[in-house]
N, C-alpha and C positions, 0 to 999 in steps of 0.2 A: 504494500500500500504506500502511496506517495505522500511525501510532505510537499505541499504546494510550493514550488520554487519559481515557476515561470508563468506570468500572466499571458504569455504569448501562445500557450497551447489552447487556442480557440479558433473559431472560424474567422476568415479574413477577406480583405480586398482594398483598392486604393485610387489616388487622383492628383492633377496639377494645373496654373498660369494667371495670377492677378497682379496687384501692385507689388513692387519689389520689397516693401517693408511689412507685408502681411500676406496671409493666404485666405482664400474664401472657400466656403463649402456651400453650394446651392443644391437643392434637391427637391424631389417631389415624392410623397408617399400616397399611394392609392389604397383605398379601403382602410382608412385609419380608425374607423369606428369612434370610440370615445377617447382614443389616444391623440389628444390635441397638442400636448406638450412634447417638445423635442429637446434632447440634451446633447451637448458636446462634451465628451470625456477626454481627458488627457492623463498622461502618466505622472505619478508622484510617488517616489520611493517604491517603484515596482507595482503600484496599484493604479487602476483606472479610476479616476475621481471626476465628478462633474466640474467643468470649468466655465460653462456658459449654458444658457437655455433660451428657448424662444417658443412661439406658438405657431402651429400650422395655419396658413391662410385658408380661406374658404375653399380654394382649389387644391389644398394639400401641400403647398409649397413652403419652404423654409430657407434661411440663409444665416451663415455664421461668418464672421471675419475675425482673424486672430493673428497677432504679431508674435513670432517665436524666434528663438536663437539659432535653430538648426532643424534639419529633418527629424521627424519623430512620428510615433504611432498615436493615432486618435481613433475614437469611435463616436458615431452618431447613434443615439438610442431613442426609441419611442415605444412605450408599452413594454412588452417582453422581447422586442427585437433590437438587436444591436448590429452595427455594420462598421467594420474596421477599415482604416485607410492610413496612408502615410502622406504627410504634407510638410512643406517648408515655405518660407516666405517667397512670394511670387507665384505660388500655385493657385490654380483656379479649378477646384474640384467640383464635379457634378455627380450626384448620386440619386438614383431612382429605384424604388422598391415597392413591393406589395406587402403591406403589414399583415396580411392573412396567409402569406406563404409560410408553411411550417418549416421549410428548409432554409428560410431567410436568404434566398438568392437575391442578388441585387446587381444593378448595372452601375458601374463607376468609371469615370474617365478623368483625365487630367494630365499626367506627365509620365516620364520614363519609369519612375518607381511604381506608379500605379499600374502601368502596363506589365511590368515584371511581376507584380503581385497577382494580377489577374491571370497571367500565364501560369504562375505556380498554383493558384486555386483550381484552374482547369486541370492541370496535371494531377493534382491530388484527388480532384473530384472524379476523374476517370477511373482511378484505382478504387476509389470509394464505391463506385457503382458495381465494380466486379466483386468486391468483398461483400457488399450488401446482397448481391445475387446469390452468392454462396451461402450466406446466412439464411436467406429466405428458403433456399433449397433444403438446407439442414432442418429448419423448423417444419417444413412441409413433410419431409420424410419421417421425422420424429412423431408428428401428429398422426401420420398414417400407421406408424408402428412404434408406440411408446416404449415397449419392452426392449427394443433394439437401440435405444438412445446412445449407449456407450459405444456400440459397434459402429453406428452411423458416424458418430463423432470421430472415432479413430480413422475411419475411411476418408472423411472429408477434411480433417484438420491439415494434412500435408498440402493439399491444394490451397487452402486458406493461407497457411504460413508461407508458401511459395510466392503468392501474389503480394502478401504483406512485405516480404523481404525485397521483392522487386520494387515496391513502392518506396521503401526506405532508401534503396540504392538510388532511385531516381531523385528523391528529395535531396540526398547528399550531393549528387551531381549538380542539381540546380543551385544549391547553396554555394558550392565551390566555383561554379561558373558565374556567380553574381555576387562576388565578395565586395564589390564597390557599391552595392545597393542594399538598403535596409530590407528589401524583399528577400535577399539571400540570407540575411541575418534572421529574419522571421522563419524562413524555411528550416534553417539549422536548429532553431529552437523547438520545432515540432518533433525532433528526434529525441529519444530517451538518452539522457546523459549516463545512464547505467549501461545500456547496450552499445552506445556509440561514443564512449568516453574518449578514446584515443583520436578518433576522427574530429570530435568537437574541440579537443585541445589544439589540434593542428589548425582548425578553422579559426579559433580564437587568436592564435599567434599570427595568422595571416591577415586579420582585419585590424590589428592594433594600429592606432593612429588614423584610421580611415573615418571614424565618426567621433571626432573629438568633442567632448562635452555631452554626448548622448548618455543619459543615466542608465538606460537599459543595456546598452552595449558595454558600458564600464562595469556594471554589475555582473554581466555574463563573463567578461574577461577575468574579473576577480575570482569568480567561481571556478573557472577553468584553471587558473593559476594555482588555486588551492588543491584541485584534483591532481595536479602534477606531483604533489608531495606524497600522495598515496597511490601512485600509478604502478603498474607492473615494472619490476626492476628496482624499485625504491625500498629502503629499509622500512619495515613496519614500525610506526610510531610506538614508543614505549607507553605503558599505562599500568596503573594499579587500581583495581576496583573491588568493592565488597562482593563477596560471593552470595549465593542464595542463603548460605548459613552465616552470613555476616563476617566472613573471614577474608583477609586480603588475598586477591588473586592478581598476579602480574604476568604480563606477556613473557617476561624473562623466565618465568617458571617453566615455560615450554621450549626453551632453547635446546636444540639438539633433536627436536621432533618436527615433523610436518604437522601444522595445526591449521584447521579451518576455523577462522573467526567468523561466527555467524550472528549477524545483527537481526533480531526478530522481536516479536511481541505476541502475547496471548490473544490480543484483539485483532491481529493481522491475519485475515483469511488466507491470502497467498502464502504466508509463512506456515500456517498450520497445514495447508495442502502440500507444501514441500517437505514438511517434517518426516513423513514416512520414508521418503527417499533418502534424507540425511541419516535417518536411523539405519537404513540398509547400507549406506556407505560406511558408517561407523562400524557396524558389525562385520562388514566384509574386509575392511582395511585396518582395523585397530591393532592387528598383529604385525603390521608393516610399518612401524614407527610413525603411525598416524593417529591423531586425536582431534577433538573438536572443543572449542570454547564458545559457548553461547553467551551473547551479550544482549540482554533484554532492554527494550525501550518502554516496558511497562511502567506505569506509575502506581499500580495496585499490586503489592507484593503477594497477596493471597491469590489473585487471578494468575499471576506469574507461576507460583508454585503449583497451582492446580493444573495449568497447561503442561508443565514439565512432566507431572505424573500421568496425565491423560494421554500424552503423546509418547510416553516411554523414552524420554530424552535422558540417557544415563551418563552423559558426560558432564564436564565442569560447567557451571553456570554463574554468571556475574551480571551486575547491572547497576545503574545509577538512579533508577526510578524517576527519571526526568524527561521521558518522552524523547523528542529530538533535540533537547536542550542540554543533555549531559555533556560534560567536557570531552569524554572519549568519543562519543557519537559525533560531536562536532569536529574533533581532531581527524577522524576518519572520513569526514565529508559525507556522512550518510544522509541522503536526500529522500530515500525511499527504502522500504523493507519488503521482502528480505534483501539484504545486502551481505555479501560474504567476501572474505579475503583468504586466500591460501598462502600461508607463510612457510618457507623452507627452514631446515634446521639452523641456518645461519641468521635467520630473522629477516630475510628478504621476501617481499611480495612476489609470488610467481604466477598468480592467477587471481581473477576477480569474477564474482557473480556467475560461477558455473552452476548449472542446474541439471538434475536428472542424469541422462545418459552422457552429457558433456562432462559432468563431474566424474562419473564412473570411468570414462575413457581416459581423462587426464590423469586420474590417480593410478589407473592400471599402468600407464606408460611411465609415470614419474616415480612412484614409490619403490623402495627396495623390495626385492622378492624374498 
């Protein structure tokens, strides 16, 4: 389960060309119903907040004018609908939408950044249609034969994962091809920093200095710089934590062993679903100089202990009872759980976030026989 770290993971699109000291957004909403008020949102400390408002005209039209210091992300919202765009001084953005459209599709025009973001939205939308079709086929087959749900899932999942992987590859290519545009930055931020850590670190290094003063870019670059300290090949940061029995546990206690540091919590469903696999790995490899250290993000010690017993997690457990705010959790840049680090006997990180068969394969190749 994720700690929310990026406002960018949402639907998008853009526009541009007004006076040089400000940008304008003009638009028209059809079928507004009772939604007469329109808001302009801007970024403040990573959050979209209202920075202006107006009322739709009788024909559903609106206009905003804003003076800014550089290109940035904005949204126009009415009722439950929001439409994102990129703008800078001199841009003249036009936006048209139907407020009854459940997909919140909209037409937006203006400048090069907007054209790029429109291109990206189209790219991602095409993949989205393919994934939705597979999901619909899965649901139809399950409805016809509920008892075979697991079998149907196992048969269809590889196709879904293949298209999903192709989408992510296309997104990464778009981001790398458009490093000079905030549209490329937006695209990069739709990728998981857990699955695409090394690629996003490289992207961050490549865009440094391109968007001076942009708070979102600076925050992203700072986060990626932090991830470098716990990337594969780096020494695992030292720590000492209280165990489940309130005894000190240090990473140095495991020196000389391969140790899987597993960040999880009792309330995290993906963690609990992964636990049977981790139990299997522990039982299979514990005789090969391998062990596990579970670090909980729970704040409720009773729930933590209950989950350990229920899932039969028989290895060492420690935690700070501070959710994502514990010093060790922050030191390891944990943004979502489950997150795991595989550390070798010398204390070096040799793998991250391996799951299921990928973890089995890596341990089989790596551990002493």
